[in-house]
C-alpha positions as CSV (number, residue, x, y, z in Angstrom):
1,M,-70.0,-21.6,1.8
2,N,-69.8,-17.9,0.9
3,C,-67.1,-17.6,-1.9
4,K,-67.3,-13.8,-2.3
5,P,-64.9,-12.9,0.7
6,L,-62.4,-15.5,-0.6
7,A,-62.5,-14.1,-4.1
8,I,-61.9,-10.6,-2.8
9,A,-59.0,-11.8,-0.6
10,L,-57.4,-13.6,-3.6
11,A,-57.8,-10.5,-5.8
12,A,-56.2,-8.4,-3.1
13,L,-53.2,-10.8,-3.0
14,V,-52.8,-10.8,-6.7
15,F,-52.9,-7.0,-6.8
16,A,-50.3,-6.8,-4.0
17,A,-48.1,-9.2,-5.8
18,C,-48.3,-7.4,-9.1
19,N,-47.6,-4.0,-7.4
20,T,-44.7,-5.2,-5.1
21,P,-41.4,-3.9,-6.6
22,V,-39.0,-6.6,-7.8
23,K,-35.9,-6.4,-5.7
24,T,-32.7,-5.8,-7.6
25,K,-29.6,-8.0,-7.0
26,N,-28.1,-5.1,-4.9
27,E,-31.2,-4.9,-2.8
28,E,-31.3,-8.6,-2.3
29,S,-27.6,-8.7,-1.3
30,G,-27.8,-5.7,1.0
31,A,-25.4,-3.7,-1.2
32,S,-28.0,-1.1,-1.9
33,A,-27.6,0.2,1.7
34,F,-24.4,2.1,0.7
35,S,-25.0,5.8,0.9
36,A,-23.2,8.7,-0.8
37,D,-24.7,11.0,1.8
38,S,-23.2,8.9,4.6
39,L,-19.8,9.0,2.9
40,V,-19.9,12.8,2.5
41,R,-20.8,13.2,6.2
42,H,-17.7,11.3,7.3
43,I,-15.4,12.9,4.7
44,K,-16.4,16.4,5.7
45,I,-15.7,15.7,9.3
46,L,-12.4,13.8,8.9
47,S,-11.0,16.3,6.4
48,S,-12.1,19.4,8.2
49,D,-9.4,21.9,9.5
50,A,-10.3,20.8,13.0
51,F,-8.6,17.5,12.3
52,Q,-5.4,19.3,11.3
53,G,-4.5,16.9,8.4
54,R,-4.6,13.8,10.7
55,K,-0.8,13.4,11.2
56,P,0.3,10.7,13.7
57,F,1.5,12.0,17.1
58,T,-0.5,15.2,16.8
59,E,-3.9,16.5,18.0
60,G,-5.1,15.5,14.6
61,E,-4.5,11.8,15.5
62,T,-6.2,12.2,18.9
63,K,-9.3,13.6,17.2
64,T,-9.3,11.0,14.4
65,I,-9.0,7.9,16.5
66,A,-11.6,9.3,19.0
67,Y,-14.0,9.8,16.1
68,L,-13.5,6.4,14.6
69,Q,-14.0,4.7,18.0
70,D,-17.2,6.6,18.6
71,Q,-18.5,5.7,15.1
72,F,-17.7,2.0,15.4
73,R,-19.2,1.9,18.8
74,A,-22.4,3.7,17.6
75,L,-22.7,1.3,14.7
76,G,-22.8,-1.6,17.2
77,T,-19.5,-3.3,16.1
78,E,-17.4,-5.0,18.7
79,P,-13.9,-3.8,19.8
80,G,-11.4,-5.5,17.6
81,N,-8.5,-5.8,20.1
82,G,-9.8,-7.5,23.2
83,N,-11.8,-4.9,25.0
84,S,-10.3,-2.0,23.0
85,Y,-10.8,-0.5,19.6
86,L,-7.1,0.5,19.5
87,Q,-3.8,-1.2,18.7
88,E,-0.7,0.7,19.8
89,V,1.9,1.1,17.1
90,P,5.4,2.0,18.6
91,M,7.5,4.0,16.2
92,I,10.7,5.9,16.0
93,D,11.2,9.3,14.3
94,I,14.7,9.5,13.0
95,L,16.2,12.7,11.6
96,S,19.4,11.7,9.7
97,L,22.1,14.4,9.3
98,P,24.6,12.9,6.9
99,D,28.0,14.5,6.0
100,T,27.8,16.7,2.9
101,L,30.5,14.7,1.2
102,M,31.3,11.0,0.7
103,Q,35.0,10.3,0.5
104,V,35.9,7.6,-2.1
105,H,39.3,6.0,-1.9
106,T,40.8,4.2,-4.9
107,P,44.3,2.9,-5.9
108,K,44.5,5.9,-8.3
109,G,43.6,8.5,-5.6
110,A,40.7,10.0,-3.9
111,L,37.4,11.6,-5.1
112,Q,34.4,13.0,-3.5
113,L,30.6,12.7,-4.1
114,K,28.4,15.5,-3.1
115,G,25.4,14.8,-0.8
116,Y,22.0,15.8,-2.2
117,D,23.4,16.6,-5.7
118,E,24.8,13.0,-6.3
119,Y,23.3,10.9,-3.6
120,V,20.9,10.9,-0.6
121,W,21.8,8.9,2.5
122,S,20.1,8.1,5.8
123,T,20.2,5.6,8.6
124,P,17.4,3.5,10.1
125,K,19.4,3.0,13.2
126,T,19.2,5.0,16.4
127,D,22.9,5.4,17.1
128,A,23.9,9.0,17.7
129,V,26.5,8.6,15.0
130,V,26.9,6.0,12.3
131,S,30.4,5.9,10.9
132,L,31.5,4.3,7.7
133,D,35.2,4.1,7.5
134,N,36.9,2.7,4.4
135,V,33.9,0.4,3.6
136,P,34.3,-1.7,0.4
137,V,31.8,-1.2,-2.4
138,V,30.2,-4.0,-4.5
139,F,28.0,-3.7,-7.6
140,A,25.4,-6.3,-7.1
141,G,23.2,-5.9,-10.2
142,Y,19.6,-5.6,-9.1
143,G,20.2,-7.0,-5.6
144,V,17.6,-9.7,-6.2
145,V,17.2,-13.2,-4.7
146,A,14.2,-14.6,-6.5
147,P,14.0,-18.4,-6.5
148,E,10.8,-18.6,-8.6
149,Y,12.6,-16.6,-11.4
150,H,15.8,-18.6,-11.0
151,W,17.7,-15.4,-10.2
152,N,20.2,-14.7,-7.4
153,D,22.5,-11.6,-7.7
154,Y,24.1,-12.6,-4.4
155,E,25.0,-16.1,-5.3
156,G,28.6,-16.9,-4.2
157,L,29.0,-13.3,-2.9
158,D,30.0,-12.3,0.6
159,V,28.8,-8.7,1.2
160,K,29.1,-8.7,5.0
161,G,30.5,-5.4,6.2
162,K,30.2,-3.9,2.6
163,I,28.1,-1.4,0.7
164,V,26.1,-2.8,-2.2
165,M,25.2,-0.6,-5.1
166,V,22.1,-2.0,-7.0
167,L,19.8,-1.0,-9.8
168,V,16.2,0.1,-9.2
169,N,13.3,-2.1,-10.7
170,D,14.1,-5.6,-11.8
171,P,15.8,-7.3,-14.8
172,G,12.5,-7.6,-16.8
173,F,12.2,-3.9,-17.1
174,N,15.4,-3.0,-19.0
175,N,16.1,-6.4,-20.7
176,G,13.2,-6.2,-23.2
177,D,12.5,-9.9,-22.6
178,T,8.8,-10.2,-21.6
179,T,9.5,-13.7,-20.2
180,L,12.1,-12.4,-17.7
181,F,10.4,-11.8,-14.3
182,K,7.2,-10.0,-15.5
183,G,8.6,-8.0,-18.3
184,K,7.8,-4.3,-17.9
185,T,5.5,-5.0,-14.9
186,M,7.5,-4.3,-11.7
187,T,7.6,-7.2,-9.2
188,Y,8.4,-6.5,-5.5
189,Y,12.0,-7.5,-6.3
190,G,12.2,-4.2,-8.2
191,R,10.9,-2.0,-5.3
192,W,13.6,0.0,-3.6
193,T,12.4,-1.1,-0.1
194,Y,13.1,-4.7,-1.1
195,K,16.6,-3.8,-2.1
196,F,17.3,-2.5,1.4
197,E,15.7,-5.5,3.1
198,E,17.6,-8.0,1.0
199,A,20.9,-6.2,1.5
200,A,20.3,-6.3,5.3
201,R,19.5,-10.0,5.1
202,Q,22.8,-10.6,3.2
203,G,24.7,-8.8,6.0
204,A,25.7,-5.6,4.1
205,R,26.4,-2.4,6.0
206,G,24.8,-0.2,3.4
207,C,22.9,-0.1,0.2
208,L,22.7,2.6,-2.6
209,V,20.0,2.2,-5.2
210,I,21.0,3.5,-8.6
211,H,18.4,5.9,-9.8
212,S,16.9,5.9,-13.3
213,T,13.8,8.1,-14.0
214,A,12.3,5.5,-16.3
215,A,12.9,2.6,-14.0
216,A,11.8,4.4,-10.8
217,S,8.9,6.2,-12.5
218,Y,9.9,9.5,-11.0
219,P,12.9,11.9,-11.3
220,F,15.9,12.1,-9.0
221,S,14.5,15.3,-7.5
222,V,11.7,13.3,-5.8
223,V,14.1,11.3,-3.7
224,Q,16.2,14.4,-3.1
225,N,13.3,16.2,-1.6
226,S,11.8,13.3,0.4
227,W,15.1,11.9,1.7
228,N,16.2,14.9,3.7
229,E,13.3,14.9,6.2
230,S,12.8,12.9,9.4
231,E,11.6,9.4,8.8
232,L,9.3,7.2,10.9
233,R,10.0,3.5,11.2
234,L,8.6,0.8,13.5
235,D,10.3,0.3,16.8
236,N,11.1,-3.4,16.1
237,K,14.2,-4.5,17.9
238,D,14.4,-7.8,16.1
239,E,14.5,-6.3,12.6
240,K,17.7,-6.6,10.6
241,L,18.8,-3.1,9.6
242,L,21.5,-1.5,7.4
243,D,23.8,1.1,8.9
244,A,23.0,3.3,5.9
245,Q,20.7,3.3,2.9
246,G,19.8,5.7,0.1
247,W,19.9,6.5,-3.6
248,I,22.7,7.5,-6.0
249,S,22.2,9.2,-9.3
250,M,23.1,7.2,-12.4
251,E,25.9,9.6,-13.3
252,A,27.5,9.3,-9.8
253,A,27.1,5.5,-9.9
254,K,29.0,5.4,-13.2
255,K,31.7,7.6,-11.6
256,L,32.1,5.1,-8.8
257,I,32.2,2.2,-11.3
258,I,34.9,3.8,-13.3
259,A,36.9,4.8,-10.2
260,G,36.6,1.2,-9.1
261,G,38.4,0.0,-12.2
262,Q,35.4,-1.3,-14.1
263,D,33.6,-0.4,-17.3
264,T,30.1,1.1,-17.1
265,A,29.0,-1.7,-19.4
266,I,28.5,-3.9,-16.3
267,I,25.3,-2.0,-15.7
268,A,23.7,-3.5,-18.9
269,K,25.3,-6.9,-18.1
270,A,23.2,-7.0,-14.9
271,D,20.1,-7.6,-17.2
272,I,21.5,-10.9,-18.5
273,P,20.7,-14.2,-16.7
274,G,23.8,-15.5,-15.1
275,F,25.2,-12.1,-14.1
276,R,27.6,-12.2,-11.2
277,A,28.2,-9.3,-8.8
278,I,31.4,-7.4,-9.1
279,S,33.5,-6.0,-6.2
280,L,34.8,-2.5,-7.0
281,N,38.4,-1.7,-6.1
282,E,37.5,1.1,-3.8
283,T,36.2,2.1,-0.4
284,V,34.0,4.9,0.9
285,S,34.0,6.9,4.2
286,T,31.3,9.1,5.6
287,Q,29.2,9.8,8.8
288,I,25.6,10.2,9.6
289,K,24.5,11.9,12.8
290,T,20.9,11.4,14.1
291,K,18.2,13.0,16.2
292,V,15.8,10.3,17.5
293,T,12.3,10.5,19.0
294,Y,10.3,7.6,20.3
295,S,6.5,7.7,20.2
296,K,3.3,5.7,19.7
297,S,0.5,5.9,17.2
298,H,-2.6,3.8,16.9
299,N,-4.5,1.5,14.5
300,V,-8.2,1.4,15.1
301,I,-9.9,-2.0,14.9
302,A,-13.6,-3.1,15.0
303,K,-15.2,-6.4,14.2
304,I,-18.4,-8.4,13.7
305,T,-17.9,-11.9,15.0
306,G,-18.8,-14.7,12.6
307,T,-21.5,-17.2,13.5
308,K,-20.0,-20.3,12.0
309,Y,-16.3,-19.8,11.6
310,P,-15.5,-17.0,14.1
311,D,-11.8,-17.8,14.1
312,E,-11.5,-17.1,10.3
313,Y,-11.2,-13.4,9.3
314,V,-12.1,-11.2,6.3
315,L,-10.4,-7.8,6.6
316,Y,-11.4,-4.4,5.2
317,T,-8.7,-1.8,5.5
318,A,-8.0,1.9,4.9
319,H,-5.4,4.3,6.3
320,W,-6.7,7.2,8.4
321,D,-3.6,9.4,8.4
322,H,-2.3,12.2,6.2
323,P,0.7,14.6,6.3
324,G,-0.8,17.1,8.7
325,I,0.3,20.7,8.7
326,G,3.1,21.7,6.3
327,K,4.3,24.2,3.8
328,P,1.6,26.8,2.9
329,D,0.3,26.8,-0.7
330,A,-0.2,29.9,-2.8
331,R,-3.4,30.6,-0.9
332,G,-1.6,30.5,2.4
333,D,-3.3,27.3,3.4
334,S,-1.0,25.0,5.4
335,I,-3.4,22.2,6.4
336,Y,-3.1,19.1,4.3
337,N,-6.7,18.0,4.8
338,G,-6.5,14.8,2.7
339,A,-10.2,14.6,1.8
340,L,-9.8,12.1,-1.0
341,D,-6.5,10.7,0.4
342,N,-7.7,9.1,2.6
343,A,-10.6,10.6,4.5
344,S,-12.7,9.1,1.7
345,G,-11.3,5.6,2.2
346,T,-11.7,5.9,6.0
347,A,-15.3,7.0,5.4
348,A,-15.7,3.9,3.2
349,L,-14.5,1.7,6.1
350,L,-17.2,3.1,8.3
351,E,-19.8,2.5,5.5
352,F,-18.6,-1.1,5.2
353,A,-19.1,-1.5,9.0
354,R,-22.6,0.0,8.8
355,V,-23.8,-2.1,5.9
356,W,-22.3,-5.3,7.3
357,K,-23.9,-4.7,10.8
358,N,-27.3,-4.2,9.2
359,Q,-27.2,-7.5,7.3
360,Q,-30.2,-9.7,8.2
361,T,-28.0,-12.8,8.3
362,P,-24.7,-12.1,10.2
363,P,-21.5,-13.2,8.4
364,E,-20.3,-16.8,9.0
365,R,-16.7,-15.6,9.2
366,T,-15.6,-12.7,11.4
367,V,-15.4,-9.4,9.4
368,V,-12.8,-7.0,10.7
369,F,-12.5,-3.3,10.0
370,L,-9.0,-2.0,10.3
371,A,-8.1,1.7,10.1
372,V,-4.3,1.9,10.0
373,T,-1.9,4.7,10.9
374,A,1.2,6.0,9.1
375,E,0.6,4.8,5.6
376,E,2.0,8.1,4.4
377,Q,5.3,7.3,6.2
378,G,5.8,3.9,4.6
379,L,2.8,1.7,5.3
380,L,3.9,1.5,8.9
381,G,0.5,0.8,10.6
382,S,-0.4,-2.0,8.3
383,A,3.2,-3.4,8.5
384,Y,3.0,-3.4,12.3
385,Y,-0.3,-5.2,12.2
386,A,1.1,-7.8,9.8
387,Q,4.1,-8.3,12.2
388,H,1.9,-8.3,15.3
389,P,-1.5,-9.5,14.1
390,V,-4.5,-9.3,16.4
391,Y,-5.9,-12.2,14.4
392,P,-3.6,-14.9,13.0
393,L,-2.5,-14.3,9.4
394,A,-2.9,-18.1,8.8
395,K,-6.6,-17.6,9.6
396,T,-7.0,-14.4,7.6
397,V,-8.9,-15.2,4.4
398,G,-8.2,-12.0,2.4
399,V,-7.9,-8.3,2.6
400,L,-9.9,-5.6,0.8
401,N,-8.2,-2.2,1.0
402,V,-9.6,1.2,0.0
403,D,-7.1,4.0,-0.7
404,E,-9.3,6.9,-2.1
405,V,-12.7,6.6,-3.7
406,N,-14.0,7.7,-7.1
407,N,-15.3,11.3,-6.9
408,Y,-16.2,11.9,-10.6
409,G,-19.2,9.6,-11.3
410,R,-20.1,6.1,-12.3
411,T,-17.8,4.1,-14.4
412,K,-18.2,1.0,-16.5
413,D,-14.9,-0.4,-15.3
414,I,-13.1,-0.8,-12.0
415,M,-9.3,-1.0,-12.1
416,V,-7.2,-3.8,-10.7
417,V,-3.7,-2.9,-9.5
418,G,-1.3,-5.8,-9.7
419,Q,-2.7,-7.8,-12.5
420,G,-2.4,-11.6,-12.1
421,Q,-1.4,-11.6,-8.4
422,S,-4.2,-13.3,-6.6
423,E,-7.6,-15.1,-7.0
424,M,-9.2,-12.1,-5.3
425,E,-9.0,-10.4,-8.7
426,D,-11.1,-13.2,-10.2
427,L,-13.8,-12.7,-7.5
428,L,-13.9,-9.0,-8.3
429,K,-14.2,-9.7,-12.0
430,E,-17.1,-12.1,-11.5
431,E,-19.0,-9.5,-9.2
432,A,-18.3,-6.7,-11.7
433,E,-19.8,-8.7,-14.5
434,K,-22.9,-9.2,-12.4
435,Q,-23.1,-5.4,-12.0
436,G,-22.8,-5.0,-15.8
437,R,-19.2,-3.7,-15.4
438,Y,-15.7,-4.9,-16.3
439,I,-12.3,-4.8,-14.7
440,S,-9.4,-2.8,-16.3
441,Y,-5.8,-2.8,-15.3
442,D,-3.1,-0.3,-14.2
443,A,-1.8,1.4,-17.3
444,T,1.7,1.8,-15.8
445,P,2.5,-1.5,-14.0
446,E,6.2,-0.6,-14.2
447,A,5.7,2.0,-11.6
448,G,5.0,-0.6,-8.9
449,H,1.7,0.8,-7.6
450,Y,0.8,-2.5,-6.1
451,F,3.5,-2.0,-3.5
452,R,2.5,1.5,-2.4
453,S,-0.6,1.0,-0.2
454,D,-1.6,-1.0,2.9
455,H,-2.8,-4.1,1.2
456,F,0.8,-4.8,0.4
457,S,1.8,-5.3,4.0
458,F,-0.5,-8.3,4.0
459,A,0.6,-9.5,0.6
460,K,4.2,-9.6,1.9
461,A,3.0,-11.8,4.7
462,G,1.3,-14.2,2.3
463,V,-2.4,-13.0,2.7
464,P,-4.2,-12.4,-0.6
465,A,-5.0,-8.7,-0.8
466,L,-7.0,-6.9,-3.4
467,A,-5.8,-3.6,-4.7
468,Q,-8.2,-1.7,-6.8
469,G,-8.4,1.8,-8.1
470,F,-11.2,3.7,-9.8
471,G,-12.1,3.1,-13.4
472,I,-11.8,5.7,-16.1
473,D,-14.6,4.6,-18.5
474,V,-17.1,7.2,-17.1
475,V,-20.7,6.5,-18.0
476,G,-21.8,9.0,-20.7
477,K,-18.4,10.7,-20.8
478,G,-15.9,8.1,-21.8
479,K,-12.3,7.2,-20.9
480,A,-10.7,10.4,-21.9
481,Y,-12.8,12.3,-19.3
482,G,-12.0,9.8,-16.6
483,K,-8.3,9.9,-17.4
484,K,-8.4,13.7,-17.3
485,M,-10.1,13.7,-13.9
486,Q,-7.5,11.4,-12.4
487,E,-4.6,13.4,-13.9
488,A,-6.1,16.7,-12.6
489,F,-6.2,15.4,-9.1
490,N,-2.7,14.0,-9.2
491,E,-1.3,17.2,-10.6
492,Q,-3.3,19.8,-8.7
493,H,-4.4,18.3,-5.4
494,Y,-2.5,15.1,-4.4
495,H,-0.6,15.7,-1.1
496,S,-1.6,19.4,-1.3
497,P,-3.7,21.6,1.0
498,S,-6.2,21.8,-1.8
499,D,-7.3,18.1,-1.3
500,E,-10.5,19.3,0.3
501,Y,-14.1,18.1,0.0
502,Q,-15.9,19.8,-2.9
503,T,-19.7,20.0,-3.4
504,S,-19.0,19.2,-7.1
505,W,-17.9,15.7,-6.2
506,D,-20.1,12.9,-7.6
507,L,-19.8,9.8,-5.4
508,S,-22.2,7.6,-7.3
509,G,-19.2,5.8,-8.7
510,A,-17.7,5.4,-5.3
511,V,-21.0,3.7,-4.1
512,D,-20.8,1.3,-7.1
513,D,-17.2,0.4,-6.2
514,L,-18.0,-0.2,-2.6
515,Q,-20.9,-2.4,-3.5
516,L,-18.5,-4.5,-5.5
517,L,-16.0,-4.8,-2.7
518,F,-18.9,-5.6,-0.3
519,M,-20.0,-8.5,-2.6
520,V,-16.4,-9.8,-2.8
521,G,-16.3,-9.7,1.0
522,K,-19.6,-11.6,1.1
523,R,-18.2,-14.3,-1.1
524,L,-15.5,-14.8,1.5
525,A,-17.5,-14.2,4.7
526,Y,-20.4,-16.6,3.8
527,G,-18.4,-19.7,3.0
528,H,-15.3,-21.6,3.7
529,T,-13.1,-21.1,0.6
530,W,-9.5,-19.7,0.8
531,P,-8.4,-17.6,-2.2
532,G,-4.8,-18.1,-3.1
533,W,-2.0,-16.5,-5.1
534,K,-1.6,-17.2,-8.8
535,A,1.3,-19.1,-10.2
536,G,4.2,-16.7,-10.7
537,S,3.3,-14.4,-7.9
538,E,6.2,-13.5,-5.6
539,F,3.9,-13.8,-2.6
540,K,2.7,-17.3,-3.2
541,A,5.3,-18.9,-1.0
542,G,4.1,-16.8,1.9
543,R,0.5,-18.1,1.5
544,D,1.8,-21.7,1.3
545,K,3.5,-21.2,4.7
546,T,0.3,-19.8,6.3
547,A,-1.8,-22.6,4.7
548,A,0.6,-25.1,6.3
549,A,0.3,-23.3,9.7
550,R,-3.5,-23.3,9.3
551,T,-3.8,-27.1,8.9
552,K,-1.6,-27.9,11.8
């Protein structure tokens, strides 16, 4: 036997083994496939002037949804809604034209409140005219019904046909008791949208949220400016709606309380457990005229069907829309391109689809890529999907949402918005640690950021949804630099024509973040576990219901 050829062959094998690069964890998992160049290509196109700011019902929408369909199709993903990549989202555009004055009638005489200066008022209804004639007013504390916190501001109270006046935020914010609700961290019960929903469920005709800059996290001027424009809402005929809803300044609310024969001390009493609502001895009268337009926008949906559990779903989401064309800035630019917000998140969605489609082993559960419309108008596209899901919510494992990506470099941390909500947070923490990173938390939880992006529409329906932002602990530059970069964008470019792609952007941190979300998705897509809500979450009851439906 000639051993020389065998020796040469063995030596060659040893040499090859010694010189074959060891795969990193990202390479082994497929996460290394994420590309900053690919992100930039999509961002540049989606945020170009040709897309006109991607506003629903415009040519910008037509171009955007056509581009997304073409890209999903080219990537080899399947249509996500039967044979179509589109889900129609019927909406109504309502321009409310309220009276300039609200007449207040009391036993001691009449007074008037000035529209815009003291309150803002609109209607979600499509009636040509909504008339409020001598409608009684009730101060209902925070307007909260929260069984898990043993709190019910409507207990023993009949508000049918009345206007409720309620405080923004929840009792934990003002009370100073960290054990009450979640202390300074806003729960959904503190969000103004919840106040309207609960008031409608209670049968009230109207709801006025009492403004406080500290409790709302923005000045009264913000609601003054935003409340006097047309508003989109879903065309949902089964939804319970108020006749009128809006905000009232703290000073004007105190004026109503005094005119109604009460002391303004009742405002502070609303923070104390056991508070009971108080009917004010007064009525109000006013009218709201409307101009109504019916139209349809579109969500874009693609999927990769699971091999083992095809009827269980992991969702990646991002909103494709932005405000479109508006008021020109100092440069005369009127196109609100929305490069970071949220062409970047939409580009990330396409990257997720590309990387998932190129996995050597297809996912066991179905992975869905959902680009939603009208986030800027109140999370309407995601809300519509949650109300009319293409895939059952009881079979939806979890949601990973991207609303903007990090454009200033790699960070040691990744931020979780909504600390302590769901077990999705724990999965992110574990994957971050594998990447040599850590999770940080929203520095201003009292502002309620968890309730301001599309993941929240799913959370309301009981589906665990991860909300993450970019970190600030920038590698080699520190936290002060990261905070400065975030503040600069919010102050100079957020919802401004200047939110355009810049060659100075560093998307290396965005790639790191997307890799983490991909790995969390893999934990869900290759397996059969069901993440839940943590104890104390206001959304846990919703998941319990979907779990019960899943096991039937």
